[in-house]
C-alpha positions in Angstrom: 89.9 125.3 107.1 92.2 122.3 107.4 89.4 120.0 106.3 88.6 122.0 103.2 92.3 122.2 102.3 92.8 118.4 102.6 89.6 117.7 100.8 90.7 119.8 97.9 94.1 118.0 97.7 92.5 114.5 98.0 89.8 115.2 95.4 92.2 116.8 92.9 94.5 113.7 92.9 94.2 111.5 89.9 96.4 109.1 88.0 98.3 111.0 85.3 98.3 109.4 81.9 101.2 111.4 80.6 104.0 113.5 82.0 106.0 116.4 80.7 109.5 115.4 79.8 112.7 117.1 80.9 111.1 118.7 83.9 112.9 118.7 87.2 111.2 118.9 90.6 112.7 121.7 92.7 114.8 120.5 95.6 112.8 122.5 98.1 109.6 120.8 96.9 111.2 117.4 96.9 112.5 117.9 100.4 109.1 118.9 101.7 107.5 115.9 100.1 110.0 113.6 101.7 109.7 115.2 105.1 105.9 114.9 104.9 106.1 111.3 103.8 108.2 110.5 106.8 105.2 111.3 109.0 103.4 108.2 107.7 102.3 105.7 110.4 103.7 102.2 110.6 103.0 99.2 112.8 105.1 99.2 116.0 106.8 102.2 114.4 109.1 99.8 112.6 109.1 102.0 109.5 109.8 99.0 107.2 109.6 101.0 103.9 112.4 102.7 101.9 112.0 104.7 98.7 114.5 104.7 95.8 114.1 108.0 94.0 115.0 107.5 90.3 115.6 110.7 88.4 118.5 109.6 86.2 117.2 109.5 82.6 119.3 106.4 81.7 118.0 104.4 84.6 114.4 105.5 83.9 114.9 104.4 80.3 116.2 101.0 81.3 113.2 100.5 83.6 110.8 101.7 80.9 112.2 99.4 78.2 113.1 96.3 80.2 111.0 96.1 83.4 107.6 97.9 83.0 104.5 96.1 81.8 102.3 97.8 79.3 103.0 100.8 77.1 101.3 103.2 79.5 103.5 102.3 82.4 106.6 102.4 80.1 105.9 105.9 79.0 105.1 107.2 82.5 108.3 105.6 83.9 110.4 107.2 81.2 108.8 110.7 81.0 108.1 111.5 84.7 110.4 113.8 86.6 110.9 111.3 89.5 110.1 107.6 89.7 109.6 106.7 93.4 110.2 103.0 93.9 108.8 101.8 97.2 110.5 98.8 98.7 109.6 97.1 102.0 111.7 95.1 104.4 110.6 91.5 105.0 113.5 90.6 107.5 112.0 92.8 110.2 113.9 91.3 113.0 117.0 93.2 111.7 115.2 96.5 112.3 114.1 95.9 115.8 117.3 96.9 117.6 117.6 100.2 115.8 114.0 101.1 116.3 114.1 100.1 119.9 117.1 102.4 120.4 115.3 105.3 118.7 112.3 104.7 121.0 114.5 104.8 124.1 116.2 108.0 123.0 112.9 109.7 122.3 111.6 109.1 125.8 108.0 108.8 124.6 107.4 105.2 125.6 107.0 103.8 129.1 109.3 101.1 130.4 106.8 98.3 130.0 106.3 99.0 126.3 110.1 99.1 125.7 110.5 95.8 127.7 107.9 94.0 125.7 108.7 95.5 122.3 111.3 92.9 121.1 109.2 90.0 122.3 105.9 91.1 120.8 107.4 92.2 117.5 109.5 89.1 117.1 106.4 86.9 117.8 104.1 88.6 115.4 106.6 89.5 112.6 109.3 86.8 112.5 109.9 84.4 109.6 109.9 86.8 106.7 111.6 85.4 103.6 112.6 82.2 105.4 111.3 78.7 104.6 110.9 77.9 108.2 108.8 81.0 108.5 105.9 79.2 106.8 105.9 76.5 109.5 106.3 79.1 112.2 103.3 81.1 111.0 101.2 78.0 110.7 101.9 77.0 114.3 101.1 80.5 115.5 97.9 80.6 113.5 96.8 77.2 115.1 97.7 78.5 118.5 95.9 81.9 118.1 92.8 80.2 116.6 92.5 78.0 119.6 92.9 81.0 122.0 90.5 83.3 120.1 87.2 81.7 121.4 88.4 82.2 124.9 90.0 85.6 124.7 91.3 88.1 122.1 94.4 86.8 120.2 96.4 88.5 117.4 95.7 87.7 113.8 98.8 86.1 112.3 99.6 87.3 108.7 102.6 86.9 106.5 105.5 89.3 106.9 105.2 90.2 103.2 101.5 91.1 103.6 102.3 93.2 106.7 105.2 95.0 105.0 103.2 95.7 101.8 100.4 97.1 103.9 102.8 99.5 105.7 104.4 100.5 102.4 101.0 101.6 101.1 100.7 104.1 104.0 103.9 105.7 103.0 103.0 105.7 99.3 99.6 107.4 100.0 101.3 110.1 102.0 103.8 110.7 99.2 101.0 110.9 96.6 99.0 113.4 98.6 102.0 115.5 99.5 103.1 115.7 95.9 99.6 116.6 94.9 99.6 119.5 97.4 102.6 120.9 95.5 100.7 120.8 92.2 102.5 117.7 91.0 100.9 114.8 89.1 101.3 111.2 90.2 100.5 107.7 89.0 100.7 104.6 91.3 102.0 101.7 89.2 102.0 97.9 90.0 102.7 96.7 86.5 106.4 95.8 86.5 108.8 92.9 86.7 110.2 93.2 90.3 113.1 90.9 89.4 114.3 93.2 86.6 113.7 96.3 88.7 115.8 94.9 91.5 118.6 94.1 89.0 118.6 97.7 87.6 118.4 99.5 91.0 120.6 97.0 92.9 117.8 96.1 95.4 118.5 92.8 97.3 115.3 90.8 96.9 116.3 88.3 99.6 115.4 91.0 102.1 113.2 93.5 100.3 110.1 93.4 98.2 108.9 96.0 95.6 105.1 96.5 96.0 104.7 99.6 93.9 106.1 102.7 92.2 104.8 106.2 91.9 105.6 108.2 88.8 105.8 111.8 89.9 106.2 115.0 87.9 104.2 117.5 85.8 101.2 116.4 83.9 101.5 116.8 80.2 99.8 120.0 78.9 98.1 119.6 75.5 97.6 122.5 73.2 94.0 123.0 72.3 92.5 123.9 69.0 92.8 127.7 69.7 96.5 127.3 70.1 96.4 127.9 73.9 97.9 125.6 76.4 95.3 124.0 78.7 95.5 121.0 81.0 93.5 118.2 79.5 91.2 117.2 82.4 90.7 113.5 82.4 87.4 112.2 83.6 87.3 110.8 87.0 87.2 107.1 87.2 83.9 105.8 88.6 83.6 105.1 92.3 81.2 102.8 94.2 78.4 104.6 96.1 78.9 105.4 99.8 76.5 102.7 101.0 78.5 100.0 99.1 81.7 101.0 100.9 80.7 102.2 104.3 78.6 100.1 106.6 76.9 101.0 109.9 78.0 99.0 112.9 77.8 95.6 111.2 78.9 94.3 107.9 76.4 94.9 105.1 74.3 97.3 107.1 74.1 100.4 105.0 75.4 103.6 106.5 72.7 106.3 106.6 73.6 110.0 106.8 71.6 111.3 109.8 71.6 114.7 108.1 69.4 113.2 105.4 67.0 111.6 107.9 63.8 113.1 109.2 63.3 113.2 112.9 66.2 110.8 113.3 64.3 108.0 111.5 66.2 105.8 109.1 65.6 106.3 105.4 64.0 103.4 103.7 66.6 101.3 102.1 65.8 98.7 99.4 67.7 95.4 100.2 67.4 94.5 96.5 69.8 97.4 95.7 72.6 95.6 97.7 75.2 94.2 95.2 75.3 90.4 95.0 78.9 90.2 96.3 77.9 92.0 99.5 74.5 90.4 99.9 76.1 86.9 99.6 78.6 87.8 102.3 75.8 89.1 104.5 74.0 85.8 104.1 77.1 84.0 105.3 77.4 86.3 108.2 73.8 85.7 109.3 74.3 82.0 109.0 77.4 82.2 111.2 75.5 84.2 113.8 73.3 81.2 114.3 76.1 78.8 115.2 78.8 81.0 116.7 78.5 82.2 120.4 78.1 85.9 121.0 81.1 87.7 122.4 80.9 88.2 126.1 
């Protein structure tokens, strides 16, 4: 089934510690990864992310020796087949006309959406990279905070935060697509973005560099018997489901109904709730005493 296929890909993904050198990703595979990655969602369909695909050995060496932080990242950047450098636009107003034209040509949006598109996107996402953007966002936050008790209002966030968030959607799709082709990946944040921008000629006045993904073929180590075998690294630990997923309200543990008897909840020990979550739950309960209920 599709679910089983996706589950297999998602669970087989892991951060590769080492890559085989001098391996090239076939063009057909790379093309498929790029086409799949383009299907990633983005807010308002603004598609603010670009990817610089670094396969040139000299450039990878420059990045490895002069921009990467830590020996692990340095080795991965140099040895991988392809270093995918994700960059995101923070001057989003410059993208609006082109995206609006694409939306009109697609014929998928109604006229009301197209008419409001420039106004809504400009209000929520203007001010990226500009000093007056800080003042503008502060004013918008005050205004929306005043409106929120009366009716729903947008949450104003920085353009950088919004663009970073959207870049992560694209990176996640790239990683899973590469994994589906049997490639190994490692998402890396340890680098000097200023030096990366100088090496790859990325204008930092408009773009940010949230992350890179080393992509290629995981290093195969020869075992004691002289046979090649992929050294399976242990999976890094993950929090249990009830620490991550809540039921209806924050801190309320999600209970799998399949594990319940006669639709009755399984006994759950509040003492097992981690302190960071239990403290937040206490704050939530205190707020419920002073904040009016939504009507």
